[in-house]
C-alpha positions, 0 to 999 in steps of 0.5 A, a space after each residue: 499500500 502506498 505511504 499517502 494511502 496509509 496516512 490517509 486511512 490512518 487518519 481517517 481511522 482516527 477520526 472515526 474513532 475521535 467521532 465515536 468518543 465524542 458520540 459516546 460523551 453525548 449519549 450515542 452509545 450504539 453509534 459511538 461503538 460503530 464509528 470506534 471499532 470502524 476506526 480502529 479496524 482502520 487503524 490496525 489494518 494500515 499498522 499490520 499491512 505489510 508490503 512484499 513482493 510475493 505473489 498470493 501462492 507464497 504468501 499462503 505458505 508458512 515460508 519465510 520471505 525471500 531476499 528483499 521480501 520476494 519470491 524465495 525461489 526463482 519463479 518457474 514456468 511460465 513466468 521469464 525473467 524481464 530487463 526490469 530490475 529496481 532496488 527494494 528501498 526497504 532491505 536494499 537487495 536488487 530485485 528481478 521482475 519476471 512476467 507470465 506472459 499470458 497473464 500479465 502476472 508478476 512476480 520478484 527476486 532478488 538477484 546479485 550478491 545477498 540473494 540468499 537461496 
């Protein structure tokens, strides 16, 4: 999720929680409960949301993330390596983009020094 999006969602969550507290103070208990719960869920979602360059299949397994947070192993067919490389700003790892030409789905795998597995 983009940083700006996180900030907006967190701000809206905080406003909802604040409005819930104000509603509770004014005697609207049911309305305050919903606003407070939805605001808290929004803040928790932003807090625990993780940005990683992994496929849904890799996310479903209990395997650790690969270097740079990408796929733990090199993606297999039908994925093909592309010329697209970038440095992950969080880990500093250089990641290569793999593409499934039929679906356009992209996967990422660390390359070069420190790539691990």
